[in-house]
KOLDOLO-247692 format. One record per atom (N, C-alpha, C, CB): residue in one letter; x, y, z. Coordinates in steps of 0.1 Angstrom, whole numbers, plus 5000, padded with zeros to 4 digits. Glycine has a CB too. Example, Ala and Ser with C-alpha at 12.3 -4.5 7.8 and 13.67 -1.06 7.14 Angstrom:
# KOLDOLO-247692
A513249435078/A512349555078/A513249675078/A511349555090/S512849785071/S513749895071/S512950005079/S514149945057/
//
This chain:
# KOLDOLO-247692
X687518519572/X688118499585/X689418419582/X687218419594/X690418449590/X691718389588/X691818269598/X692918479590/X693018199597/X693218079605/X693318109620/X694418009601/X693718229623/X693818269638/X692418269644/X694418399639/X691318299636/X690018299641/X689518149643/X689018369632/X690018069634/X689617929634/X690217859647/X690017849622/X691417879650/X692117819661/X691517879674/X693617839661/X691118009674/X690518069686/X689117999688/X690218219683/X688317979677/X687117909679/X687217769684/X686317909666/X688217699679/X688517559683/X688817559698/X689617499675/X689617649702/X690017649717/X688817679725/X691117759719/X687917769720/X686717809728/X685817689729/X686017919722/X685617609718/X684817489718/X685317389729/X684717429704/X686617379730/X687117279739/X687217329753/X688517229734/X686717449756/X686517499769/X685117459775/X686717649770/X684317389767/X683017349772/X683217239782/X682117299760/X682117189787/X682117099798/X682816969794/X680717069803/X683416899804/X684016769802/X682916669798/X684616719815/X681716689803/X680616599799/X680416609783/X679316649806/X680416729778/X680216739763/X681416689755/X679916889760/X682616719760/X683816669754/X683916519753/X685016729760/X683616459765/X683716309765/X682716239756/X683516259780/X681516299756/X680416249747/X680816259732/X679116319749/X681416369728/X681916379715/X683016279711/X682416519712/X684016269720/X685116169718/X684516029717/X686216179729/X683615989726/X683115859726/X682315829713/X682115839737/X681615929708/X680915909695/X681815899683/X679916019693/X682815979683/X683715989671/X684715869671/X684516119672/X685215829682/X686215729682/X685815589687/X687415779690/X684515579691/X684015459695/X684515419709/X684315349685/X684815509717/X685315479731/X684215479740/X686415589735/X684515449753/X683415439763/X683915509776/X683015289766/X684415629775/X684815709787/X683515739795/X685515839783/X683715719808/X682615739817/X682615889822/X682615649829/X681415929827/X681316069832/X682216079844/X679816099837/X682916189845/X683916209856/X685316179852/X683516129867/X685516119840/X686916099836/X687616229835/X686916019822/X688916239840/X689616369839/X690016399825/X690916359847/X689816529821/X690116579808/X691016709809/X688816609800/X692016709801/X692916829801/X693016869786/X694316799806/X693117009785/X693217069771/X694717109770/X692317179769/X695317069759/X696617109756/X696617189742/X697616989755/X697117319743/X697017399731/X698317399723/X696617539735/X698217369710/X699417379701/X699217509693/X699517259692/X700117539684/X700017659676/X698917659666/X701317689669/X698617539661/X697617529651/X696517409654/X698217499637/X696617359666/X695617259669/X695317259684/X696217119665/X694417179688/X694017159702/X694017009705/X692617229706/X694616979716/X694616839720/X693916819733/X696116789722/X693116709734/X692516659746/X693216539752/X691016629743/X693616549764/X694216439771/X693216379781/X695516469778/X692816259780/X691816199789/X692516089797/X690616139780/X692516099810/X693316009818/X694816029816/X692915859815/X695515929819/X697015939818/X697515889805/X697615859829/X696715819796/X697315749785/X696715789772/X697115599787/X695615859771/X694915879759/X694916029755/X693415829760/X695216049742/X695316189737/X694716199723/X696816229737/X693916309721/X693316329708/X693616469703/X691716309709/X694016479690/X694416599685/X693416649674/X695816589678/X692916769675/X691916829666/X692516949659/X690616869674/X692216959646/X692717079639/X691717109628/X694117039632/X691617239625/X690717289614/X691517319602/X689917419619/X691017279590/X691717299578/X690817369568/X692317169572/X691417459560/X690617519549/X691417519536/X690217669553/X690717489525/X691417489512/X690317499501/X692217359509/X690417599493/X689417629482/X688017629487/X689617519472/X687817699498/X686517719504/X686017599511/X685617749493/X686717489513/X686317369520/X686917369534/X686717239512/X686017359544/X686517349558/X686317209563/X685717449567/X687417159570/X687417029575/X687917029590/X688216939567/X687516939597/X688016909611/X688816779610/X686916899621/X690016779614/X690916659614/X691016619629/X692316689608/X690716489632/X690716439645/X691616319646/X689316409651/X692716319653/X693616209653/X693716149667/X695016249649/X693716019668/X693715939680/X695215899684/X692815819679/X695515919696/X696915879701/X696715799714/X697816009703/X695815709714/X695515629726/X696715539729/X694215549725/X697015529742/X698015429747/X699415449743/X697615289743/X699715549735/X701115569730/X702015599742/X701115689720/X701515689751/X702415729763/X702615609772/X701715839770/X701615529774/X701815409782/X702815309776/X700415339784/X702715289764/X703715199757/X705115259758/X703315169743/X705215389755/X706515449755/X707215439769/X706515589750/X706415459779/X706915459793/X707415319797/X705915509803/X706815219791/X707215079795/X708315019786/X706014989794/X708615089775/X709615029765/X711015079769/X709315069751/X712014989770/X713315029772/X713915089760/X714214899776/X713615039748/X714015099736/X712915179729/X714514989726/X713215279721/X712215359715/X711415289704/X712815489709/X710315349700/X709515289689/X710415279677/X708315369686/X710415159670/X711315139659/X710715169645/X711914999659/X709415169645/X708715199633/X707415269635/X708515069625/X707115369628/X705815439629/X705315469615/X705915579637/X704215409611/X703615439598/X702315509600/X703415299590/X702315639595/X701115719597/X700615769584/X701415839606/X699315779582/X698715839570/X699015979568/X697215809569/X699116029556/X699316169553/X698216219545/X700716199546/X697516329549/X696416389542/X697016459530/X695516469550/X696716419518/X697316479506/X696416589500/X697616379495/X695116579502/X694216679497/X693016689507/X693716649483/X692216799506/X691116819514/X689816809506/X691216959521/X689316689506/X688016659499/X686816699508/X687916519496/X685716689503/X684516729510/X683816609518/X683416779500/X684216489515/X683616379522/X684316339535/X683516259513/X683516279544/X684216229556/X685116109553/X683116189566/X686216109559/X687216009557/X687615949571/X688416049549/X687915819571/X688515759583/X689715679579/X687415669590/X690815719584/X692115649582/X692615589594/X693115749575/X693615509593/X694215449605/X695715459604/X693815299605/X696315479616/X697715489617/X698215359625/X698215619624/X699215299621/X699715179627/X701115209633/X699815059618/X701215189646/X702515209653/X703015079657/X702315299666/X704315049654/X704914919657/X706114939667/X705414849644/X706114869678/X707014879688/X708014759689/X706314899702/X709114779695/X710014659697/X709214549704/X711314699706/X709514429699/X708714309704/X707514289695/X708314329718/X707314369684/X706214349675/X704814389680/X706214209670/X704814459692/X703514519696/X703114619686/X703714579710/X701814619683/X701214709673/X700014779679/X700914639660/X699814899676/X698614979679/X698015039667/X698915089690/X696715019665/X696015089654/X695215199659/X695114979646/X695415319653/X694815439658/X693915499647/X695815549662/X692815569650/X691915629641/X692315769638/X690515619646/X692115809625/X692315949621/X691015979613/X693615959612/X690216079618/X689016119611/X689216249605/X687816129622/X688616269593/X688516399586/X687116419583/X689416399573/X686516529590/X685116559588/X684916679579/X684516589602/X684416649567/X684116759557/X682716809561/X684116709543/X682716929566/X681416989571/X680417019561/X681717109580/X680817019548/X679917049537/X678816939537/X680617049524/X679116819542/X678216709542/X677216709553/X679016579542/X677316809562/X676416809574/X675416919574/X677316819586/X674416899582/X673417009585/X673517019601/X671916979580/X672917119607/X672917119622/X672316999628/X672217249626/X671216959622/X670516839627/X671316709626/X669216819620/X672116699615/X672916579613/X674116579623/X673416569599/X674716699625/X675716709635/X675316669649/X676316849636/X674116709652/X673516669666/X673316519666/X672216749668/X672716469656/X672416319656/X673616239657/X671616289643/X674716279652/X675916199652/X676916239663/X676716219639/X676416319673/X677216349685/X678316449682/X677716229690/X678216529671/X679316619668/X678816769669/X679816589654/X677816789677/X677216919678/X678217029682/X676116919688/X679316989689/X680317089693/X680917159681/X681417019701/X680917099670/X681517169658/X680617249650/X682117059649/X679417279656/X678317359649/X678817489645/X677217369659/X679617569653/X680017699648/X680717699634/X680917769658/X681517599632/X682217589619/X681317559607/X683317479620/X680117509610/X679117479599/X678717609592/X677917409605/X678917719598/X678517849592/X679317869579/X678717969602/X680517819579/X681317829567/X680617759555/X682817779569/X680117649558/X679517569547/X678217629542/X679217429553/X677417689552/X676217759548/X676517879540/X675317789560/X677517959544/X677818079537/X678318049523/X678918159545/X679317959522/X679817909509/X680218029500/X678817829503/X680117999487/X680418099477/X679218169471/X681318039466/X678018109473/X676818159468/X676118259478/X675818049464/X675718369474/X675018459483/X673718399487/X674818599475/X673518409500/X672318359506/X671318469509/X672618279519/X670018439507/X669018539510/X668818549525/X667718509503/X668218669529/X668018689543/X667118579548/X667318819545/X666118529540/X665118429545/X665918299548/X664018409535/X666818269539/X667618139541/X668418149554/X668518119530/X669118259557/X669818279569/X668918269581/X670618409569/X667818339580/X666818339591/X666418199595/X665618429588/X666118119585/X665717979588/X666817899594/X665117909575/X668017919588/X669217849593/X669517879608/X670417889585/X669418009611/X669718049625/X668618019635/X669918199625/X667418049631/X666318029641/X665817889642/X665118119637/X665717819630/X665117689630/X666217579632/X664417659617/X667217579623/X668217479622/X669217479634/X669017479609/X669917589635/X670917609646/X670317599660/X671717729644/X669317689662/X668717689675/X668017559679/X667717799676/X667417489669/X666717369671/X667717259674/X665917329659/X668917249668/X669917149670/X670417169684/X671017159660/X670717289689/X671217319702/X670217279713/X671617459704/X668917309710/X667917269720/X667717119721/X666517329716/X667817049710/X667716899710/X668916839717/X667616849695/X670116899715/X671316849721/X671216859736/X672516919717/X670616969741/X670416989755/X669316889761/X670017139758/X668216879754/X667216789758/X667716639759/X666016799749/X668516599749/X669016459749/X670116439760/X669616429735/X670716549765/X671716539775/X673216539770/X671516419783/X673316559757/X674716569751/X675316709754/X674716549736/X674516809757/X675016939761/X674416979775/X674617049751/X675217029783/X674717089796/X674017219792/X675817109806/X673317279802/X672617399800/X673617509796/X671717439812/X674717509804/X675817609801/X676417589787/X676917599811/X676617469783/X677117439770/X676217489759/X677317289768/X674917469761/X673917519751/X674017669749/X672517479755/X674017739760/X674017889759/X675417939754/X673717949773/X676517879758/X677817919753/X677917889738/X678917849761/X677317779733/X677317749719/X676617859711/X676717609717/X675517909717/X674718019710/X675718139708/X673518059719/X676418169719/X677318279717/X678418259707/X678018309731/X678918139706/X680018109696/X679418119682/X680617969699/X678118069680/X677518069667/X677218219664/X676217989667/X676818299673/X676518439670/X677818509666/X676018509683/X678918469672/X680218529668/X680518499653/X681418469676/X680218369649/X680418329635/X679518409626/X680318179634/X678218419630/X677218489622/X677618629619/X675918489629/X678118709630/X678518839627/X679718849618/X678818909641/X680618759620/X681818769611/X681518739596/X682818659616/X680518649594/X680218609580/X679218699574/X679818469580/X678318759582/X677218839576/X677518989576/X676018809585/X678619029581/X678819179582/X678819249568/X680119199589/X679119169558/X679219229544/X677919219536/X680319169537/X676919149542/X675619129535/X674919269536/X674819019542/X674319309524/X673719439523/X672519449532/X673219459509/X671719339534/X670519339542/X670919349557/X669719219540/X672119329561/X672519339575/X672719489579/X673819269577/X672519579570/X672519729574/X671219769580/X672819809562/X670219679579/X668919709585/X668919669600/X667819629578/X668619759609/X668619739623/X667819619627/X668219859630/X666619599621/X665819489624/X666419349621/X664419499616/X667219349611/X667919219607/X669019199617/X668419229593/X669719299622/X670719289632/X670119239645/X671419419634/X668919289648/X668319249661/X667819099659/X667119329664/X667519059647/X667118919645/X668218819648/X666618899631/X669418859644/X670618779647/X670918769662/X671918829639/X670818889668/X671118899682/X670118819690/X671119039687/X668818829687/X667818759694/X667918609692/X666418809690/X668118559680/X668118419677/X669218349684/X668318399662/X670418409686/X671518349692/X672018409705/X672718339682/X671118479712/X671518539725/X671418439736/X670518659728/X672518429744/X672518339756/X671318379765/X673818349763/X670618279770/X669418299778/X669918289793/X668318189776/X670418399798/X670918399812/X669818379822/X671518529815/X668518419819/X667418399828/X667218249830/X666118469824/X667318169819/X667218029819/X668217959828/X667317969804/X669518009827/X670517959835/X670317989850/X671918009831/X669818109852/X669518159866/X668418069872/X669118309866/X667418039865/X666317959870/X666817819873/X665117949860/X667617759865/X668217629867/X669017629880/X669017579855/X669817739881/X670717749893/X669917759906/X671617869891/X668817829905/X668017849917/X667317719921/X666917959915/X666917639911/X666217519913/X667117399916/X665417479901/X668517429915/X669517329918/X669717219907/X669117259930/X669217249895/X669317149884/X670417189874/X668017139876/X671117299876/X672217339867/X673417259870/X672517489869/
//
């Protein structure tokens, strides 16, 4: 898959509910946005930005190098508020530069210095998904990035059908169900995430020889099929 597929997937993920997006940002950046905070999505050519309220902005980008996939998440809180109140522009900006794409999670900080010596320290996260499982992503509030975990599971080693089956039916589906039960995902989020994971599965498994078997194709479809009846029942009961 090329980078155009990655940016498409990133944009689809950030079309999920504001509830899920706010929860992910709170977990990743240690913020405390409340339910109902306004959220806007801003699309760039190679990244997606979330703007929360009038002053806070977060930029997300997927990166690949030598088979390693990472999510880069940069914080730009309060920058717009400071800039609007300053008569003179920012006189110094010191930001970290990512020189290589390792596999481990990294946290860096950017320091912005304004006239009058005001300083803001911002967080820059780099999430190496090789270090995660579906369960770990869910536990750390990062379940929205689950579709990209398929890259890590596929990797360079050929996986057996039994490994994929356990990954799809047990690990992925179980993490999505747990995220819904805990309240980090809405019912719609859970079902939409299934569809996005199924998209990744088809893209990565299409060249596997065992995928020529119709029963195996049906296994993929069934494991990650959106449960519309479930959504319909919630809608009728008024709990959706």
